[in-house]
C-alpha positions as CSV (number, residue, x, y, z in Angstrom):
1,X,79.3,101.4,92.6
2,X,78.7,100.2,89.1
3,X,75.1,99.5,88.0
4,X,75.4,98.1,84.5
5,X,78.7,96.3,84.4
6,X,79.2,92.9,82.6
7,X,81.8,90.4,83.2
8,X,83.5,88.0,80.9
9,X,86.6,86.2,82.0
10,X,89.3,84.3,80.2
11,X,91.4,81.8,82.2
12,X,94.6,80.2,81.0
13,X,95.7,77.0,82.6
14,X,98.7,74.8,82.0
15,X,98.1,71.0,82.0
16,X,98.2,69.0,85.2
17,X,97.1,65.5,86.2
18,X,94.9,63.9,88.7
19,X,92.2,66.5,88.5
20,X,88.9,66.0,90.4
21,X,85.5,66.0,88.8
22,X,85.6,69.8,88.1
23,X,83.1,71.4,85.8
24,X,85.6,74.0,84.7
25,X,87.9,71.3,83.2
26,X,85.2,68.8,82.2
27,X,85.4,67.5,78.6
28,X,89.1,68.3,78.1
29,X,92.2,66.1,78.4
30,X,92.2,67.0,82.1
31,X,88.9,65.4,82.7
32,X,87.4,63.3,80.0
33,X,83.6,63.0,79.6
34,X,82.3,59.6,80.6
35,X,79.0,58.8,78.9
36,X,77.2,55.4,79.1
37,X,74.7,54.4,76.4
38,X,71.9,51.9,77.0
39,X,68.5,51.0,75.4
40,X,65.1,51.0,77.1
41,X,63.3,47.7,76.9
42,X,60.2,49.3,75.4
43,X,61.0,50.2,71.8
44,X,64.8,50.0,72.2
45,X,65.1,53.8,72.8
46,X,68.8,54.8,73.3
47,X,69.5,56.5,76.7
48,X,72.7,58.3,77.5
49,X,74.0,59.1,81.0
50,X,77.0,61.3,81.8
51,X,79.1,60.9,84.9
52,X,78.3,63.5,87.6
53,X,80.6,65.6,89.7
54,X,82.0,64.5,93.0
55,X,81.6,67.8,94.9
56,X,78.9,70.3,95.7
57,X,78.1,73.7,97.0
58,X,76.4,73.1,100.4
59,X,77.2,71.4,103.7
60,X,80.1,68.9,103.7
61,X,80.2,68.9,99.9
62,X,80.6,72.7,99.7
63,X,83.5,75.0,99.0
64,X,84.7,75.3,102.6
65,X,85.2,71.5,102.7
66,X,86.4,70.8,99.1
67,X,90.0,70.2,100.3
68,X,88.8,67.4,102.7
69,X,86.9,65.5,99.9
70,X,90.1,64.2,98.3
71,X,93.9,65.0,98.6
72,X,93.7,66.2,95.0
73,X,91.8,69.2,96.2
74,X,94.4,70.5,98.7
75,X,94.9,73.7,96.7
76,X,91.3,74.7,97.5
77,X,92.5,75.4,101.1
78,X,96.2,76.2,100.9
79,X,96.9,78.1,97.7
80,X,97.1,81.9,97.6
81,X,96.0,82.9,94.1
82,X,92.4,81.5,94.1
83,X,89.3,82.5,92.1
84,X,86.8,83.9,91.8
85,X,87.6,87.4,93.1
86,X,85.9,90.8,93.2
87,X,86.6,92.8,90.0
88,X,87.7,96.4,90.7
89,X,90.2,98.9,89.3
90,X,92.6,97.9,92.2
91,X,92.4,94.1,91.8
92,X,92.8,94.0,88.0
93,X,94.8,95.6,85.3
94,X,93.1,97.1,82.2
95,X,94.0,96.0,78.7
96,X,92.6,97.3,75.4
97,X,89.9,95.7,73.2
98,X,91.0,93.0,70.7
99,X,93.0,90.8,73.1
100,X,90.8,87.9,72.2
101,X,89.9,86.7,68.6
102,X,86.7,84.6,68.8
103,X,85.4,82.4,66.0
104,X,82.2,80.8,67.1
105,X,80.1,79.7,64.1
106,X,76.4,78.9,64.6
107,X,75.6,75.2,65.0
108,X,72.4,73.2,64.5
109,X,72.4,71.0,67.6
110,X,74.7,69.4,70.2
111,X,74.6,67.4,73.4
112,X,73.3,69.1,76.5
113,X,73.8,67.4,79.8
114,X,73.4,67.7,83.6
115,X,76.7,66.8,85.3
116,X,75.4,67.2,88.8
117,X,77.2,70.5,89.7
118,X,76.0,72.4,86.6
119,X,74.4,72.0,83.2
120,X,76.8,71.7,80.2
121,X,76.6,72.1,76.4
122,X,79.1,69.9,74.6
123,X,81.1,71.8,71.9
124,X,83.8,69.2,71.0
125,X,84.4,69.2,67.2
126,X,82.0,72.1,66.5
127,X,84.6,74.4,65.0
128,X,84.4,77.1,67.6
129,X,87.8,78.6,68.8
130,X,89.5,81.5,70.5
131,X,92.9,82.9,69.6
132,X,95.0,84.3,72.5
133,X,98.4,85.8,71.7
134,X,98.5,83.9,68.5
135,X,97.6,80.5,70.1
136,X,94.4,78.7,69.1
137,X,92.1,77.2,71.8
138,X,89.2,75.0,70.6
139,X,85.9,75.3,72.5
140,X,85.1,72.0,74.3
141,X,82.0,72.9,76.3
142,X,80.2,75.7,78.2
143,X,78.3,75.6,81.5
144,X,76.6,77.9,84.0
145,X,77.0,79.2,87.6
146,X,74.3,81.0,89.6
147,X,74.7,83.5,91.0
148,X,77.8,84.8,89.3
149,X,81.1,83.6,90.8
150,X,83.0,86.8,90.2
151,X,81.6,90.0,91.7
152,X,82.0,93.6,90.3
153,X,82.7,96.2,92.9
154,X,81.1,93.8,95.5
155,X,78.0,93.0,93.5
156,X,76.9,89.6,92.3
157,X,74.9,89.1,89.1
158,X,72.2,86.4,88.4
159,X,74.2,84.2,86.1
160,X,77.7,83.5,84.8
161,X,78.6,81.3,81.8
162,X,82.0,79.6,81.4
163,X,83.2,78.6,77.9
164,X,86.0,76.0,78.2
165,X,88.7,75.7,75.5
166,X,91.7,73.6,75.0
167,X,94.8,74.0,72.7
168,X,96.5,71.1,71.0
169,X,99.2,71.1,73.6
170,X,96.7,70.6,76.4
171,X,96.6,74.2,77.7
172,X,93.2,75.3,78.8
173,X,91.4,78.6,78.3
174,X,88.0,79.5,79.8
175,X,85.9,82.5,78.8
176,X,83.2,83.5,81.3
177,X,80.4,86.0,80.7
178,X,77.9,87.4,83.2
179,X,74.3,88.1,82.5
180,X,71.9,90.8,83.9
181,X,68.1,90.5,84.1
182,X,66.2,92.8,81.9
183,X,62.9,94.6,82.6
184,X,61.7,94.6,79.0
185,X,62.2,90.9,78.3
186,X,65.3,91.4,76.1
187,X,67.5,88.3,76.2
188,X,70.5,86.6,74.6
189,X,69.4,84.2,71.8
190,X,72.0,81.7,72.8
191,X,70.5,81.1,76.2
192,X,67.0,80.9,74.7
193,X,68.1,78.1,72.4
194,X,69.9,76.3,75.2
195,X,67.0,76.3,77.6
196,X,64.4,75.0,75.1
197,X,65.4,71.4,76.1
198,X,66.4,72.1,79.7
199,X,63.5,70.1,81.2
200,X,64.9,67.0,79.7
201,X,68.0,67.2,81.8
202,X,66.5,68.1,85.2
203,X,68.1,65.0,86.8
204,X,71.9,64.7,87.3
205,X,73.5,62.5,84.7
206,X,70.8,63.1,82.0
207,X,71.7,64.0,78.4
208,X,69.6,65.5,75.6
209,X,70.3,67.8,72.6
210,X,70.0,71.6,72.2
211,X,68.4,73.4,69.3
212,X,70.4,75.7,67.0
213,X,72.9,77.9,68.8
214,X,73.9,81.5,67.7
215,X,77.0,82.9,69.5
216,X,77.1,86.2,67.7
217,X,75.9,88.4,70.6
218,X,78.5,86.9,72.9
219,X,81.3,87.3,70.4
220,X,80.3,90.9,69.8
221,X,80.4,91.8,73.5
222,X,83.8,90.2,74.2
223,X,85.4,91.5,71.0
224,X,84.5,95.2,71.5
225,X,85.2,95.6,75.2
226,X,88.3,96.6,77.2
227,X,89.5,93.7,79.4
228,X,90.5,93.6,83.1
229,X,93.2,91.0,83.8
230,X,94.5,89.1,86.9
231,X,96.0,85.7,87.8
232,X,93.9,83.1,89.6
233,X,92.7,79.5,89.7
234,X,89.9,77.1,88.7
235,X,86.7,78.0,90.6
236,X,86.0,74.3,91.1
237,X,88.0,71.4,92.6
238,X,90.9,70.9,92.4
239,X,91.2,74.7,92.4
240,X,94.5,74.5,90.4
241,X,96.3,77.8,89.9
242,X,98.2,79.2,86.9
243,X,95.2,80.8,85.2
244,X,95.1,84.2,83.5
245,X,91.8,86.0,83.6
246,X,90.7,88.7,81.1
247,X,87.5,90.4,82.2
248,X,85.3,92.5,79.9
249,X,82.9,95.3,81.0
250,X,79.5,94.8,79.4
251,X,76.8,92.4,80.4
252,X,74.6,90.3,78.2
253,X,70.8,90.6,78.6
254,X,68.8,87.8,80.2
255,X,65.0,87.6,80.6
256,X,63.5,86.4,83.8
257,X,61.8,83.3,82.3
258,X,65.0,82.0,80.8
259,X,66.9,82.7,84.1
260,X,64.2,80.8,86.1
261,X,64.6,77.8,83.8
262,X,68.3,77.6,84.4
263,X,68.0,78.3,88.1
264,X,65.4,75.6,88.6
265,X,68.0,73.0,87.5
266,X,71.4,74.3,88.7
267,X,70.2,75.8,92.0
268,X,73.1,77.5,93.8
269,X,76.5,76.6,92.3
270,X,78.9,79.4,92.8
271,X,82.1,79.5,94.9
272,X,82.4,82.6,97.1
273,X,85.1,85.2,96.3
274,X,88.6,84.4,97.5
275,X,91.6,86.0,99.0
276,X,94.1,86.5,96.2
277,X,97.7,87.3,97.2
278,X,98.2,89.4,94.0
279,X,95.6,91.9,95.1
280,X,96.5,92.2,98.8
281,X,92.8,92.6,99.6
282,X,90.4,90.4,101.7
283,X,87.8,89.2,99.1
284,X,86.1,86.7,101.4
285,X,83.1,88.8,102.2
286,X,80.0,88.1,100.2
287,X,78.7,90.9,98.0
288,X,75.1,91.9,97.2
289,X,73.2,89.9,94.5
290,X,71.7,92.4,92.1
291,X,68.5,91.2,90.4
């Protein structure tokens, strides 16, 4: 079993309509952000609220019941190429480094919001993009799942981040990166910057702004690693298929304090691993969370 494996995933999705409130498609043409703006009586302070998701991760709102929440979610129960999966040498094919070309310039600040099912950093119009097979995808937002949604040889990791992109023709690409806790306090500067303002969005629907964001460590990890690839689906309702995953093999560092800040807000928000007809392997059993 691997002990220091990272995971970054790229998902390609063709456009479709009538999507549910899914965090993986939020902020794209598939699911437009809905933000209301009002002013407080005292001092006229502007207050923003974002629409929250219509699904959850426990009880009747959880993954085993997503298909019953709305007819749009039927693929969550009936489709055969679902995600996430357990990443192994059997379930994926290896491709060489350089499959992705990431251009993520640093930014000074952007909106940071709690959409109920996760926390999300809005990247619309910030100039970040990824080129896949000559096609450019613009970064729209990134959000977090804890524990990781994908496993590696049966192991979960504390955190997984999804960076959601969209091309001009409406095609969607999502890069996901897993994080491992460090014993020496080493961490990724991007997450440190994001969590500086996390207390301001502890309530679903709340919106604030981040500090400066530096994507260089993430770009470095993805650009230099070999990639595992497989076909799958959105990991949130409506669980639509037609996605292409590219998985790297090196984790990003995460200190305990930063992880605890994120975990305190998102709680548990990971779909369990799925059966995938392309692998021929039962992936439903839960792995072991490695902290």
